[in-house]
N, C-alpha and C positions, 0 to 999 in steps of 0.2 A: 609175300603177296597173299591175299585172302583167296578163298575159293572163287574161281573165275565164273562159275555159273551156279546159281542156287536152284535152277529149275531145268535140268537136262530133260529134253522132251524126246518122245519116241521118234519123231521126225525132225531131225536137225536142219535148220535153214542155213544155207551158205550162199555167198555171192561168188559166182563163177567168173563173171566178167562184167565190166561196166565201161561205158564210154559216152562221149558227147561230141556233137559237132562243135567247132570253135565258136565261142561266144563272140557276138559282134555288137558294138554300140548301135542302138536303134537308129534307123535312118541311113545305115551304111550297107554292109554286105548282103543282108537279107531283106532289104527294105521293100522289095516287090513280092515277098513271099508271105503265105499264110502260116499260122501256127501249125496247121495240118502238114504243110510242106516240110517244116523243120522237124516235126515229130517223125514223119515218114523217113527223112534222111537219116535220123539217128537210129531208127529201128533197122533200116536197110544196112547201114554201116556195121552195126553190132552183129547182126545175124550173118552178114556177108563174111565177116572175119572169124566167126566162131565155127566150131565143128558140129553145131547142133542143126538138126532138121527142124524146120518150122512146125512140122506136124507133131513134134514132141512138146510144144508149148501148150499148156492147159489154160492159161488165163493171161490177159494183158490189162495192166492198170497204168494210167498216166495221170499226172497232175497238170492242171491248167487253171489259171486264175481269171484272166480277162478273156472270156470265151466268145467266139464268133457263133452267132445263132445258126449259121449254115452248117457248122461242124460242132454242134454242142457236145456230142460225145466224140471228142477229137481222138481219143485212144482208139476207138473202133475205126474211124476214118483213116488215121495214120497207119494202122496195122494193115488194113486192106490195101492202102496205097503203096505200102512197102512189099506187097505180094505175099503176105502171110496167109495161110489157109483161112477161108471165110467161116470155117466152123469153130474158130476160137472165140469164146466170149471176151468182150473187152468193155471196160468202163472207165470213166474219167472222175477224178476226185479233185476237190478244191478245198484247201485249208490255208489260203493266203500263201505266205512265203515258205510254208512247210508242206506244200501240196505233194511234192514227190517224196518227201519223207513219209507221208501217209501212204503213198503208193507202195513204197518199199516195205513198210511195217504191215500193210494189208497182205502183201505177198507172203511175209513171214507167217502171218496167222493162217493163211490158206494151207501152207505147207505143214505147219505144226498140227493142224487139225486133220490132215490127211485128205483135204479136198483138192489139192493140186500137188504136183511134183515139180513142175517147171512153170515159173511165172516171169513174164517180161514186165518190169516195172521202171517207170521213168517219168518224164514230164516235158512239156513244151510251152513256149511263150513267145509272142511277138508284141513288142511295143511300137512297132512301125506301122501296124495296121489295126489299131484298136477300133471297136465298133462305136460310131458316133450317131446318136439318135436325135430325132426331133424332140422338142420339149413336150411335156405331158399334155398340155392343153391341145396342141396341134395333133398329137398322136390320137387323142380321143376323137377329134374331128375326122381324121383319116379312117378310123375304125367305124365310126358312125356312117361314113360315106359309103360303106359297103352295102348299106340298106337303102340308099337313095334310089328312087324310081323315076322321078320327074325332073324336068329342067328347073323347076322352082326350088326343088331340094338343093340342087347344085348352086343355084344363085344365092342361097342362104349360107353357103359353106363358110365364108369368111366373117359372118356375123358374130360379133363378140370377140374376135381375134385382134390382138394388137401386133404391130410389126415385130416386136421382140418375141412373140410367141412362135414365130416360124424360124427363128434362128436355131442352128444346131446346138446340141447339148453334149459337150465333151464329158466323158466319165470323170467323176470327182476323185481326187486322190486323198480326200479327207476320210477319217474314220466316221462311219455312219452314226455310231453311238455317241461320239463326242464332238464332231464337227472340226476336229483338229487334225492337221496333217502329221504324218509320222516324223517329219523333220522338226516340226514345232515341238512335238512331244520329246524328241531326243534332245533338243536344245534345253528344255526345262529340266529334263532328267540329268543331263550332264552338269548343269548349274547346281542342282540339288546335291549331287555327289562330288562337286568340286573338281570336275574334269576340265582342265584348261584348254584354251584354243591351241596352244603350243603342243600339248600332249596329243591332241587329236590329229594335228598336222603331222607330227612325228610318226604316229601310228600309220597314217595314210601313206606316208613316204615309205615306211617299212614294207607295207603290203605291195606297193608298186615295184619296189626294188626286188622283193622276193619272187614276184610273178615273172619279172624280167629275167631273173637268174634261172628260175626253173624252166623257162622257155628256152633260153640259150643253152642250158645244159642238157636239154632233151628229156627232163624228168616228167614232163607232162605228156610226152608223145604217146605213151600207152593208153591214155584216156581220150585222145583226140582222134576224131574221124574226119578225114578230108571231105569237104562238102562241095559238090559240083552244083553251082547255082544256075538254074535255067534263066533265060533261053540259051545263053552262050556256053553254059556249064564251065565257067571259069572256076577253078578250084580254090577254095578258102582252106588254109591249113593251120592257121594260128589265130588265137584270140587277138582282138585289136583294141582292147580297152585299157590295158596297162600302159603307164607312161614311164618309160625307162629314163627319160630325160627330166622328169620332174625334180623339184628341189624344195627345201624349206623356204627359200626365198620366193619361189613362185607360188607355193601354197599360202604363204603368209599374206600375199597381196590380194587374195580373193576376198570379196565382200561376203558378209553373212547372207545365207540363202533363204532363211525362214523368219527368224526374229531379228528385225532390224531396228537400230544399227548396232546393237550390242550382243547379238547372238554369236555363238562359236561354231555352229554347223554351217559348212560351206559346200559348194559343189565339189571341192577338192578332197574333202574328208567324208564324202557320202558315196554310197554305191550309185551307179548311173543306170539309166534306162537301157535295157539289154534285150536282144533277141537271141534265142538259142533253144536247144533241146538235148535231153540226155536219155539214156536207156541202160538198163542193167538186167542181167540174167540171174534170178534168184531161184535156187533149186533145193530140193531135198538132197541131203548129202549122199544118200545111197544111190539116188538117181544119177547124180553127177558121176559117181564111180562106175555105174553101169554104162554110161556114155563115154567112159574113158577120159573124163575131164577132171582137171585139178582145180578145186576151189581156191579162191583168194583168201576168204575169211569166213568165219562163223558170224552170223548175225545173232547176237545174244539178247540181252534185255533192252527194252526201250520204254519210254514214258512220254506222255503228253500232259501239259499243265496249262492253266489259265489264271490270269490275274485281272485286277481292275485296269481297264484300258486308259483310264484317266491319268493315273500316276505311275503305272508300271507296264505301259504298253510294250516295251522292248526288253523287259527283264526276264522273259521266259527261261533262258538258259541258266540263270542264277537259281531258279526254283527246280528246273528239271535235272540239272547236274547232280545235286546231292541225292535226289530221289532215285535216279537210276544207279548211282554208285552204291547206295545203301542196299538196293535190291540184290546186288551181287557181292556184298561184303567187301567193297573196294574203297580206296581213297584216291585222291588225285595223284599221289606218289606212285600208284600202280599203273598209271596211264602213260604209255610211251608216245602216243600220237594224238594230238588235239586238232580237230577240224570244226571250227565254229563259223557260222554264217556272219558275215560282216555287213550289216545294213548301213551302219554309220560307224566311224571311228569312236565317236562319243558313246555309242551303244555298247561296243565291245569293251571299252575301257571301264564303263560303268558296271557291266557284268563281272569283269575280272575283279574290280574293287569290291563289289558286293560279296563275291565268293570268299574274299580275304578279309571280311569284316566281322568282328565279334558282335557288333551291334546288330547288323543285318541278320546274322545267324540267330540271335536271341529273339529279336522282335518280329522277324518275318518267317523264319524257318522253324522256330521252336527248338533250336539246338543249343546245347551248352557251349559248343566250340564252333569256330568258323570252319568253313569247308576247306579253305586253304588257298595258297598262292599257286597259280598255274605257271609252270616253268615256260618262259617265252621261247626257249631254244627248241621246244617241242610243239609250239603253237602256230598253226597256219603257215608252215614253213615254205610252202610253194605259192604263196599269195592267197588271196581270198576274194570275196565278192566285191570289195572296194576296188580291186585291180583287174580281176578276171571277168567280172560282170555278174549280174544277178537277174537272169530270166526267171521271174517269180516261180513258175511251175516246174522249173528244171533244176533249181539249185540243190535241193535235198539229195537227189541221186548223184549229183556231182560230188557233194561232200562225202557220201558213203564210198564212192569209187576212189576218190583221192585218198581217203583214210586207209582203205584196203591196200592201195598201191604203196603208200608211204610205209605201212607196216613191213612190207617186204624190202623196200628200198633202204629203210633205216634199221632193219633187223629188230623190230619191236614185236611185242606180244599183244598188247591191248590198245585199242583206239577209242576215243570218245568223240562222237559227233553231236553237235547241239546247234539249235537255231531258234530265233525269235520269229514271231509272225504277227500280222495285223490282228486286231481284236484282243490283244493282250495274251496271246497264246505262245506256247513254247514246246520244244521237243528235245529229247536226248536219247542217244542209242550207243551201246557198247559193241564193238567188233573185236573178235579175237582172231589173230592170224592163224591161218590153216597151216598145220605142220607140213614140212616138205615131205 
């Protein structure tokens, strides 16, 4: 194995603990809660089970994508709602599906630069309570109405408006730059790379089966925080998205969801709308020792990439993986644990195929040789976003937490986390198991 870190810093960043409230399909367990509530519960749960005093936390960073205007800095609101000292600065980051990856890497930067010694990093998202606006023309009328002074002004309010102008406007799931949904883009990309419908359904089945097994074996318990949901405070203890009873027969009967009638991306091989929140304690190694805490893993090198969202919207991990490995002098064979975000089965299979392609290496990466084949016996072994769920702002911290836990469970040394994101962006990070 090559040198594990090419840049040992004066202040080493480690993950001491990480957890999440159980992820729930939108419209189910958390349907009456705000993203603020979910973030608050994740923070409360993590701090409650740790040996750390809230006063030791220097900064709080959380990812969130679809933000409620009333809690636009949801990191700050969640932290105060969780009872942490009001003296701790907090900010919210948004980078689509890699928002809490950015929260974690921002924490690493603060620690490496000496600006913080303890950072709480995570993310929160609800798809059960998304902000729905009036249409632009009607919004302008409402804003202009603030200046009205006479009855005649109000009588002219509806002048120029059509009935359709007062209809609510649900947030679009399309890429702003391309007008294409992520599912449509995945369908095109899978077709271009020759990823069959059968292969996608087989991968989706694998994800659900692995999540069911990890749940039944108790492997996910260290990262799950029981969530007491008000007003009755009934406790949610497990994810409810994985389908233990699914089968190839059931998956094969589903119709294409995006490109009809010949598309290969379906509801069964796509990640689903999810509510959830995650949190992690990122510390300077020396500070963890001072507090008598044993870290889980070092957070080593990381990178962010961006490509053309028209043709390579979901290929971020195929670009980020070789970049972060090269920065540490590593290859895929050095990695013991892989945790990749599963937006779609077609996306994952395309990324894996690209990494193992000589043509992709030459034409896209400028490399003489392909990156290589990822060993599937080390890949997303406890399920992934297809089965566990994908609360946009919270998934990144889940990936990091799971990777650190798997390193210990599987007696590994190095883990690779990677994810794609809207806008054609991507991320990768290497973790190194902390020695016993």
